[in-house]
N, C-alpha and C positions, 0 to 999 in steps of 0.2 A: 197604454196599450190598447189597440182596437183588433177586433177579430172579425173576419168575414168567413161565412160558412156556405160552400157550395154543395148542393144536393142533386141527385139524379132524379128522374121521373117518379121513382117508387118512394122518394123522400130519404133515401140513405145517404148519409154525408160522405162526399168524395174528396173533398179538399178544404183545408182550413188555411186562411191567410192571416198571418199575425203581423201588425205594424206597430212599430215602437220608435218613439223619438228619444235619442240618446242624450246624455249629458254633454257629449262633445258637439252637439248640434247636428248629429247625422240621423237620417231616417233608416231603420233596418227593417226589411220585409223578409219575412220567412214563410215558405209555402210548404205545407204538409200535405201529402197525398196518399190515397189508399188505391194503389194501381190495380190490385187483384180483388178488391172487395172483402177482404177479411177483417176489416175494421182496425187493422194495425196500420197507423200513420207513420210515414217516414218523411223527414226533412228532404225535400227534392230540389229546393231552390232557396238561396238566400243572397240578399243584396243589402249592401250599406252604401248609401248615397250622401255626399257631402250636402249639406244646407247653407242657407245664408248666414247662420251664426257659427259655422265651422271657422275656427281660428286658423288652421294651417293646413294647406293642402301639399301633399308630397308633389315635388317637382322633378321631371326627368328631361334629359336630352337624349336625342337618338341620332345615329347616323344610319342614313338609308343608302342602298345601292341604286343603280339606275332603274331597277325593276319595282323599286318601292319597298324592298324587303329591309327589315331592321338588322344591321350589321354590328352595332355597338350600342350600349346604353349606359348613361351616367345618371346619378341621383345626386340632388343637392341635400347636403346634410344640415344639421341644425346651425352649425357654425357657418353656413353659407359656401362652404367648400364643395366643389363637385368630385364625386367618387365614382370610379368605373364599376360597373356591375356585370358579372359574368352572366351570359346567356346559356342556360342549361339546355340540354338536348331535348327535354320534354317541354320546353317553353316555345310558343309561337306567337307571332304578331300579325295583326291584320289592320290595314288602313281601310276605314269604312267611312261612308258619307251617308247621313240619315237627315232628311229635310234640310239639306245645305249645310249641316254641321258635320264637321270632320272629327272623327274618333279614331284613336288607336286602341285596338283591343289585344291585351296580352292574355293569353290562356296558357295554363300550366296543367298538364295531365297528372293526376294524382291516382293512387290505388282506388279510391272510392269516388272519384268524379273529376270534375273539372273546376279549377280555381281560375277566376278572371279578374282583371283589372281594366277599368275604362279610363281613358286619359283624353284631354282635350288641349289644343293649342289655338284658342279663339282669336288671339291678336297676331299670329303667324310670326312670333319672335323665336320660334324653335323650342321654347320652354313648354313642355306638355305637363298639365296639372292633372293630378289623379282625382277624378271626380266620384268614382264608385268602385267597389270591389265586391266580390262574392264568390259562391260556389254553387255548383249544379251536379245532380247526379241523374239528370235525364230532361227536365223541363226546361224548355228555352234552349236545348242543346241539340245539335245536328250530330248525331251519332256517327255518320259516315265520314265527316270531316273533322270532328271534334271542335267545331266553332260555335260561338254563341249567337243566338237569334236576337240581334239588336232590336229589331222591330218589335219582337215579343216583350223586351223589357223597357221599351221606350216610355211607357207611362210611369215607371219608377224614376226616371231621370229628371222629371220636371223641377224637382227641388234643387237640382244642381244648376239650372239655367241662369240663376241670379248670382252666382258667386264667382265665375271665371270671366274676367273682363277682356 
C-alpha cells in the first residue's frame, strides 16, 4: 500500500489517496475526501485497473445502432461461450476517444453513486476487454449527465496499456 496526502494552505488534510497492488495483478486506487472540512473522510472514488500480470480480462461484444448507441451486450464466459446480458434501465454506454484510444464506458446509476466499467477493443475485432472498473460518489463525475470524466482518470489507466493487444 502507498498513501498520498493532500493538504490545503492551512495544512489541514483534504484528501487521502490509497494505492494497492492486488494478488490478481490489478492496481486499486481509492480516494477519500473531506468535502466539508469536518475531518470525516468518505470514499469518493475507487478504480481497479488490470495490469500486465492480470491473467484474465472479461470480454464483451456489443451491437451498436447507426448512432453508435449500444443495443445489445454479450459476455464471454469461462467455458468460451457467449451469453447475452440484459441492459438495465439504469445502465448507459458511451463511446469515447482519449489520445487516439477508443473506450467504451459503461455506467450504472446506483443509490449511492455511479459504478463504471471501462472497456477497449484495441485490435478492432469487435471483442472489448474490460480494463478497469470502479465507483464514484462525485469525484471525476459529471453530475449533470452522470458520466465519468475519462480525462480525470487517465493517469490511472497507464497500467492497462500493456495488456490489451
